[in-house]
C-alpha positions in Angstrom: 123.8 228.0 -24.7 119.9 228.0 -24.3 120.2 224.0 -24.1 122.4 224.3 -21.1 120.8 227.1 -19.3 117.3 225.4 -20.0 118.9 221.5 -18.6 119.8 223.5 -15.1 116.3 224.7 -14.4 114.9 221.2 -15.4 114.1 218.8 -12.9 115.4 215.0 -12.8 113.3 213.0 -15.2 113.7 210.1 -12.9 111.8 211.9 -10.2 109.3 213.0 -13.0 108.4 209.3 -13.7 108.0 208.6 -9.9 105.3 211.3 -9.7 102.0 209.4 -8.5 99.9 211.8 -10.6 101.8 210.9 -13.6 101.6 206.8 -13.0 98.4 206.9 -15.1 100.5 207.2 -18.5 102.5 204.2 -17.3 104.6 203.1 -20.0 104.1 206.3 -22.3 106.7 207.8 -20.4 109.4 205.7 -21.4 109.4 207.4 -24.7 112.9 209.1 -25.3 111.6 212.2 -27.0 110.0 213.4 -24.1 113.3 213.8 -22.1 115.2 215.3 -25.2 115.8 218.8 -25.4 116.7 220.1 -28.7 114.8 223.0 -30.3 111.5 221.7 -31.4 110.9 219.7 -28.2 111.5 222.9 -26.4 109.7 225.3 -27.9 106.6 222.9 -27.9 107.1 222.3 -24.2 107.1 226.2 -23.5 104.2 226.1 -25.6 102.1 223.7 -23.7 103.5 224.2 -20.4 102.5 228.0 -20.8 99.0 227.5 -21.6 98.2 225.0 -18.6 100.0 227.6 -16.5 97.2 229.9 -17.1 94.4 227.8 -17.3 92.6 227.7 -13.4 92.0 224.3 -13.1 93.3 221.6 -10.4 95.9 219.2 -11.8 98.1 221.0 -13.8 100.8 219.2 -14.3 99.0 216.3 -15.0 97.5 218.2 -18.1 100.4 219.2 -19.0 102.4 216.1 -18.9 98.8 214.6 -20.9 99.6 217.0 -23.9 103.4 216.6 -24.0 103.3 213.4 -24.3 101.0 213.1 -27.8 103.0 216.3 -29.6 106.1 214.4 -28.4 107.4 217.7 -26.4 109.3 217.6 -23.8 108.0 216.6 -20.3 109.9 217.8 -17.9 109.9 221.3 -19.0 106.1 221.6 -20.5 105.3 220.1 -16.1 108.0 222.6 -14.8 106.6 225.7 -16.8 103.1 225.0 -15.4 104.9 226.0 -11.8 104.7 229.9 -13.1 101.6 229.6 -11.4 102.1 229.0 -7.7 100.5 230.6 -4.8 102.4 233.3 -4.7 101.6 234.4 -8.6 98.6 232.9 -9.2 96.5 236.0 -7.3 98.0 239.0 -9.8 98.2 236.5 -12.6 94.6 235.2 -12.6 93.0 238.9 -11.7 95.2 240.0 -14.8 93.1 237.3 -16.5 89.7 238.2 -15.0 90.3 241.9 -16.2 91.5 240.6 -20.1 88.2 238.7 -19.9 86.1 241.4 -18.9 87.7 244.0 -21.5 87.1 241.3 -24.4 83.6 241.0 -23.4 82.9 244.2 -22.9 81.7 244.2 -19.5 82.2 246.4 -16.1 84.4 245.0 -13.4 82.4 243.9 -10.6 84.0 244.0 -7.0 84.2 241.0 -5.1 85.9 239.8 -1.8 87.2 236.3 -1.8 85.7 233.5 1.1 87.3 230.2 1.2 83.3 229.2 1.0 81.4 226.6 -1.6 78.7 229.5 -1.6 81.4 232.0 -2.5 82.8 229.8 -5.2 79.0 228.9 -6.6 77.9 232.4 -6.5 81.1 234.0 -8.1 80.9 231.5 -11.3 78.1 232.9 -12.5 79.1 236.6 -12.0 82.7 237.0 -12.4 83.1 233.5 -13.9 82.8 233.5 -17.6 84.9 237.0 -17.8 87.7 235.5 -15.9 87.3 231.8 -17.8 87.5 233.8 -21.2 90.5 235.6 -20.1 92.3 232.8 -19.0 92.1 230.8 -22.2 92.8 234.3 -23.9 96.1 235.0 -21.6 96.9 230.8 -21.6 96.7 231.0 -25.7 99.0 234.3 -26.0 101.3 233.5 -23.2 101.4 229.7 -25.5 102.4 231.3 -28.6 105.0 234.0 -27.4 106.7 231.1 -25.6 106.7 228.9 -28.7 108.1 231.8 -31.2 109.9 233.4 -28.2 112.2 230.1 -27.1 112.2 229.6 -30.9 113.8 232.6 -31.6 116.3 232.6 -28.5 117.4 229.1 -29.1 118.2 230.3 -32.9 120.0 233.0 -31.9 122.2 231.1 -29.1 123.4 228.7 -32.1 123.9 231.2 -34.7 125.9 233.0 -31.8 128.0 230.0 -31.0 128.9 229.5 -35.0 129.7 233.1 -35.3 132.3 232.5 -32.1 133.4 229.4 -33.7 134.1 230.7 -37.0 135.9 233.7 -35.6 138.4 231.2 -33.8 
């Protein structure tokens, strides 16, 4: 059941192979293990995808793909999980990451008003930047571990449930 549920939401692997940003990986994308969905590849993909969803850098999809390839985990799933942070979810997720960083560093929260300018960005890197980056790394690590063990547990539970229903018949 877990496999079928996940496969319903995965993008088509041919579309992913044709992404311009992923062309840099060339023939590495033809490894069959990157497209196979099993418990090992799913839990690794959740770990990679959720980690990079919380890292505030451009080209998160490319980074998720770059790490999915050497770890040989499901590439479409790891890339799709990065979309957890989208324009609607980024502000609350990144604000929570900032609050986690403030707590971890023992700092006080600093008021800020967002401006779409280079000056604001360079100034905020020195004021709220350290807490934001530390919080993002903490949240990314925690989400990665929870995703890894959470999908592993759900996958095992699904398999055990299927075996139980077969044995009853």
